[in-house]
C-alpha positions as CSV (number, residue, x, y, z in Angstrom):
1,M,-0.5,1.1,-16.6
2,T,-0.9,-2.6,-16.6
3,A,-3.6,-4.6,-14.9
4,S,-1.2,-5.8,-12.2
5,D,-0.3,-2.1,-11.5
6,S,-4.0,-1.3,-11.0
7,F,-4.6,-4.2,-8.7
8,G,-1.5,-3.3,-6.6
9,R,-3.0,0.1,-6.0
10,L,-6.0,-1.5,-4.3
11,D,-3.7,-2.3,-1.3
12,D,-2.9,1.4,-1.0
13,D,-5.0,3.0,1.9
14,D,-4.9,6.3,0.1
15,Y,-6.0,5.1,-3.4
16,P,-9.5,6.5,-4.2
17,A,-11.1,3.2,-5.1
18,Y,-14.7,3.6,-4.0
19,T,-17.5,5.6,-5.5
20,M,-19.8,7.6,-3.3
21,G,-22.6,5.0,-3.7
22,R,-20.3,2.1,-2.9
23,A,-18.8,4.0,0.1
24,A,-22.2,4.8,1.5
25,D,-23.3,1.2,1.1
26,M,-20.1,0.0,2.9
27,L,-20.7,2.4,5.7
28,G,-24.4,1.7,6.0
29,T,-25.1,5.4,5.6
30,T,-26.4,7.9,2.9
31,Q,-24.6,9.8,0.3
32,G,-25.9,12.9,2.0
33,F,-23.9,11.9,5.1
34,L,-20.7,11.7,3.0
35,R,-21.4,15.0,1.5
36,A,-22.0,16.5,4.9
37,I,-18.7,15.3,6.3
38,G,-17.0,16.6,3.2
39,E,-18.6,20.0,3.7
40,A,-17.4,20.0,7.3
41,R,-13.9,19.3,5.8
42,L,-13.4,16.1,7.7
43,I,-12.5,14.3,4.5
44,T,-12.0,15.6,1.0
45,P,-12.7,13.0,-1.6
46,L,-10.8,13.0,-4.8
47,R,-12.7,13.5,-8.1
48,S,-12.7,11.2,-11.1
49,T,-12.1,12.7,-14.5
50,G,-15.9,12.8,-14.8
51,G,-16.1,14.8,-11.5
52,H,-17.5,12.0,-9.3
53,R,-16.4,11.7,-5.7
54,R,-14.0,8.8,-5.0
55,Y,-13.0,7.6,-1.5
56,S,-10.0,5.8,-0.2
57,R,-10.0,3.1,2.6
58,Y,-8.4,5.6,4.9
59,Q,-11.2,8.1,4.3
60,L,-13.8,5.4,4.8
61,R,-12.3,4.6,8.3
62,I,-12.6,8.3,9.2
63,A,-16.2,8.4,7.9
64,A,-17.0,5.3,9.9
65,R,-15.7,7.0,13.0
66,A,-17.9,10.0,12.3
67,R,-20.9,7.8,11.7
68,E,-20.2,6.0,15.1
69,L,-20.3,9.4,16.9
70,V,-23.4,10.6,15.1
71,D,-25.2,7.3,15.9
72,Q,-24.4,8.0,19.5
73,G,-26.2,11.3,19.3
74,T,-23.3,13.7,18.5
75,P,-24.2,16.4,16.0
76,I,-22.3,15.9,12.8
77,E,-20.3,19.2,13.1
78,A,-19.2,18.2,16.6
79,A,-18.4,14.7,15.5
80,C,-16.1,16.1,12.7
81,R,-14.4,18.4,15.1
82,I,-13.9,15.6,17.7
83,I,-12.2,13.4,15.0
84,I,-10.0,16.3,13.8
85,L,-8.9,16.9,17.4
86,E,-8.3,13.2,18.0
87,D,-6.1,13.2,14.9
88,Q,-4.2,16.2,16.0
89,L,-3.6,14.7,19.5
90,E,-2.4,11.5,18.0
91,E,0.1,13.4,15.8
92,A,1.3,15.5,18.8
93,Q,1.8,12.3,20.8
94,R,3.7,10.7,18.0
95,L,6.0,13.7,17.6
96,N,6.5,13.9,21.4
97,A,7.6,10.3,21.5
98,Q,9.9,10.9,18.6
99,Y,11.5,13.9,20.4
100,R,11.9,11.9,23.6
101,R,13.6,9.1,21.8
102,A,16.0,11.6,20.1
103,A,16.7,13.3,23.4
104,A,17.3,9.9,25.2
105,T,19.8,9.0,22.4
106,E,21.6,12.3,22.8
107,D,21.8,11.8,26.6
108,S,23.2,8.3,26.3
109,T,25.9,9.3,23.8
110,P,29.3,9.5,25.5
111,A,31.0,13.0,25.6
112,D,34.3,13.4,23.8
């Protein structure tokens, strides 16, 4: 892998570019918080070859949302469940819109 390949991956939201310490610093939280949301299965960090947790930008956005809810007084387990349900709702709405577009296309196709 060349240096340009490595730098290109940094634009990938799913690339695990951040160590636990860096992720906690970026979020303004503790490493324990990241472990807790991992134990609640909100996010599953990838592991480096040395076994250290590594986080992607996508995972950091999810963790930031969890921190926001916890800062508002929501227990961490409930915050994780809320985020999971929000994600499921968003996916269901996306699929519903996709099905509606497909059905509208079928309805507008002239019959032979």
